[in-house]
N, C-alpha and C positions, 0 to 999 in steps of 0.2 A: 245662131249667134247668141251669146250671152252678153247682155248689156250690163254696164256698171250700175245704172240706176233706172228703174222703171217707175214712172209717175202715173198714178191712177187719177185721171181727171185732167182735162186740158182747158178748163175755165181759167179765170184770171190767176188763181193760185198756182195751178200746175204749170201754166204757160210762163208766168213770171219766174218761177223757180227754175224751169228749164233754161230760160234766157240767162239767168244769173249764173247758173253752172257753166254755161257756154261750152267751150271745147275742153273743159277740165275733166269730162267724163263722157262715156258713151251713154246717151240718154234715150229712153223710150217713153213716149207719151201715149197713154192708153185712154181713149175717149169713148164713153158708152154711146153717145149720140152720133148722128151722121155728120155733125159739124160742131166744133168746139164753141163753148160760150152760150149754149142754148138755154140754160136755166138761169141761175142767179146773175151771172155776168151780163147776159143779154137783156136783163130786165131791171137793171139798176136805175135809180133816179138820178144818178150821175152828178154828184157834187163832192167836193173835197172840203171837209170842215174839221178843223183841228179839235173841236170839242166833241164831235160825234163819236160815240162809243165810250166816252168818259175818260177820266185821268189815266187809267191803265192802258188805254189805246193811244192817247195823244202823242206820246213820244214816237211811236211808229208813224203816225200821220205827219207830224212835223218833220221827221227825218226823211220823209218821202218827197217833200215839196221840191227840192232842187232837181231831182231826177224827173219829176213830172213836168216841171217848167222847161227843162232842157229838151224833153220829148215833144214839147209844143202842144200838150193836151189840156192845159189849164187856161181858162178865160175868166176874167173878173166877174164876181157875182155879189159877194158880201152876204152876211146872214144876220137877220134880226130875230132875236129871241123875245117873245112878247108874253105878257102875263097880266092878270087882273089883280086887284088889291089883295085878295086872299092867297096870291102866289108870291107874296113878298119874301116869305121865309125860303121858298124854293129858289128864288132869284139870288138871295144872299148866299145860299149854299152852293149854287152854281158858280158864282164868282169866287167863293172861297176855295172850291175844288181846283180851280185853275190858277190860283194866285201863285206867283213865282214860276209858272211854267213857260213864260215867254209868249203866251198867246194873248194878243191884244183884245180886250173886252171893255167896251165903253158904255156907260149908262146914257141913254138918249130918250127923247120924247118919241115914242113909236108912231104917233099920229103924223109927225113930220116926215116920216119915211114911207108910210102906207096910206095913200089917200082913201078915204072911205072907211077907215078903221073905226069900229064902234067905240063909243066913249068909255065902256067898261075896261078896255085894254089900255091901262095906264103905265105899265112897266115895259121898258124896252132896254135890251142889252145888244149892242151892235158888235159883230165879229167881222171886221173888214177883210180878213184874209181869206174867207170862204170863196171858193171858185167852182165854176163848172168843170167837169171832167169829160173829155171825149173818150168814152169807154171803148167804143168800137175801134178807134184808132190805136188806143193803148194796147188792147188785147191783140190786135193784128201785129203791132210792133213787137210784142213779146214773142208771138209765134214765129214771125219772120226771123228774129234774132236767134231763136232756138234752132230753127231749121238751118240757118246759115252756119251755125256752129256744129252742125252734124246730127242734131236730134232727129229721131224718127217719130212721126205722128201716125197713129193707127186709129181710125174712127170705127164706129159700130163694133166696139171692142169692150163691151161690158165685162168686168171681171167676175168670173163665176167662183173661182177658188184660187188659193195660193198655198203652197206647201214649201217649207224651208228644209232643205237637206244639204248637208256638207257645205254650209256657208253660202248657199245659193237658193234663190226662189224659183220654183216651177209655177208659172202663172197660167191658169186656164181662163180663156176669154171667149167671147162670142166670135172673135176673129181668129181663134186658134191659140196654140200654146206659145209662151215666151219664157225666157229665163233671164234673171237679173240677180246681181249680188245684193242690191238694196231695193226695197219696195217702199215707195213714198205714197202715203195716203192723202191725196189732195181732192177727195171726192165730194166735198161740200156736204149737202144734205144726206148723202149716202155714206159719210165717213165711218159711222159706227158699223154699218152693214159690211163695208169693205174690211174693217178690222175683224169682225166675226168670221168672215169667209177666209181670212188668213190665219185663223186660230189665235187672234189677239184679243185681249179683254177690251170691250168697248169702254169709252170714257163717259158717255152720257151726252154726246153732242145731239141736240134736238133741233129740228127744223121748225120754223114759225113762218106762217104766211103773212105777207105784207101786200097791201093793195095800193095801186096808183091809178088815177084817172086823168085823162086830158080833157080840159074844159074850154069852151068858148064862153067868155063872160062879157057882161056889159056893166061898166066900161071894160075894155081890154086892159090887161095889166100894163102899167107903165114900163117903158123899156129899161129903166134903171131900178126897177123893183128888186130888192134882195130876196133871197130865200127867207121866208117867214115861218118861224117854228114856235109853236106853243111851248113855253117853258115847262108846262106840266106834262108834255109828251102826248097830247091828244090829236095833233095834226101838224102838217107842214104844207106849204105850197110855194111854188117858184115859177117865174116866167119862163116861157119857152119860145122858140122861133115862131114867127107868124102871128104874134099876139095871142098865143095860147097860154094856158096855165096847167102845170102839173100839180095835183093835189093828192095827199095821202092822209088817211085817218090814223096813221102810225099804229095800225093794228098789229098784234102779235098773236095769231091764232095757231096753237100747236097743230102740226100736220105730220103725216107720214111723208117720206120722200116721194115726190110725184111731180108731174107736169102741172104746176099750180095754175089756178084760174081765179079771176076775181068773182066774188059773189055779190049779188044785188044788194044784200043788206049792208055790206061794207061800203059799197058805193054810196048808198043813201046816207049812211052815217058820216062819210067824208063830206058830202055836200051840206048836211045839216051843221056840222062843225064849222065849215067854211062860212056859211051864212050867219053863224053866230059870232063871226070875227069881223066881217066887212059888210058894207051895204051894197055890194055888187050883186047883180042878177046873173044866175047861171042860165045861159041861153041853150047850151047843148053839152052833153057828154059825148065826146067824139071817139074816145078810146078808153079801154079799161084793161088792166092786166094785173097779175100778181106774181110774186117771186118768193122763194124760200130763203130766209136768213137763218143760218145755223150757228147755234151757240153752245159752247161748253158750259158746264154748271156754273162757273164763276164769271161767264161772259167775256173772258179773255181768250185770245187765240192760243193754239197749241202747236208748238214747234219743237221737235226733237224725237230721239229714239224711244220707242216704247220700253218701259222698264221690264216688261215680261217677255219681250221678244227681240233679240238682236237682229239688226238688219231691217227692222220695220220702223219707218220714220213718219211721225204725224206732222201734217202741215194742213191744219183744218181748224174749224171752229171760228171762222173769221167774220161771223155775223153779217151785218150790212156794211162793214168797214173794210172788207177785203180788197176793194179796188183802190181806195184812197191810201191804204197802207202797203200796197203791193210792192213798191220798190224796196222799202226797208225790210219788209217781211222776207222778200226773196234774197236780199243780201244776207240776212241772218240765217235763213234756211240753207242757202248754198254753203255758207261757212260751216254750219253744224253737220250737214250731211256728208261733207268732204273732209271734215276734220281740220279746217283751215282757220285763219284769223279773220274775224268780221271786218268789213270795209269801214273806213274812217267814219262814214256818215252814221253808222249804227254802233260804233265802238263804245259809246257812253250809255247805251241802253242795257238795262238789267234783263238779260235774256232768260235767266233762271225763272223769272216769274211766269214765263210762258211754257215751261218744260212740262211734258206729260207726267213726269214723276210726281207732280203735285196731287194727282188723283189716285196714287197707288194705294192709299189707305182707305179710299172710299168703298163702302159696301157695293157689291155688284148685284 
C-alpha cells in the first residue's frame, strides 16, 4: 500500500498533525520507539504559557487556547515572572515585547503571591492566563482521533533511509519498507538526521537538554501558588499534586539526539537557585528527569515543504513549546501539506515566518 502521507515521529507533533489531517488523506505514523511520546512529549513540564517561546511563538500559543479548553486538558495555574532590581530593564523589555499582543500582563508585588520569597525579589509580573496542560490526555486524544480517521500507527519503526522516485517515497524502516507520496519530518530531536537520511539538506535543528526535579519542601507549596519563573531565565518552579513542587534550572545543554537523563550537577544547580529565591527547605528530591528541546537556528518552528526536495515536509523545531502550540501548529501543517485553506483560528497568523525556505541561504 502506498500512503498519501507518511509522518516520521508520533510524539505530540506527528500525532497532532495526523489528527488534524483526519480522513483527508491516507496517513502512516512511523514511531521509532515501542510507544509514542517516549521522549520530549512524555517529559514535558506541562504548562500553557502565552509568553513562553517569545513573541514569535505567542500567536500559535494563543490560537491554541480554544481547542485545548474544548479538549478539557487545561486547568488554572497562572504565572508569576519575578526579578531583582538589576532585572528592571529585562522586565521592561518583556512587557514591551508583548504589548499589543492581547496577552494580559500585570505588574504586582511578588511577595504577595509567593510566601517566603526572599526580599531581593522585588519585581513581579503576573500572567493570569497560564494553565496546566494534561499532556498525556492531549497526546492520547490526538492518537485516538488519528486512528479513528483511518491513520496507521507503526511502532519500533525507526527510519533508516528514504528515496524519492517518480513522485513517491520508498521508506526503509526497522519495521520494514513503506511507500508514501509525502514524507513529513516530525522527528523532534532527530529531525536533521531524518532529513539527511532522505537526502534533504539539514536546517540546523539542535537538541538541548533540560532538567526537571520533583521536590518535597517545607513548607509545602500553597495550593494556589502560580508557576514562578525568573525573568532572567535561570529557573522556574510550579506546584504539583500531593503538595509537591516541580523545579527546573532552565538549563539548555547542547546534546546529541538520545534518551536524555538528568545529571547531578544540574539537579544541584536547580536546588541552589531555588534556595536563592525562597526561604523554604528542600526535604527530598523525589524524582529527576531530563528531556530534549529542539530548536531551529532562529528558535521558531519550521512548517512547510523543503525548498530542495519536493514531497518532503518539515514539521519540527518546536522547542519546548510544541505541546502548548500543537492545535494551531497542526491546523497550519494540515493545510500546508494538503494544499488547503488554514482554519479560521489560524487564518491571521503569518505562516511564512515559519517556512523552511528562510534557511535556504544559510551555509551548510
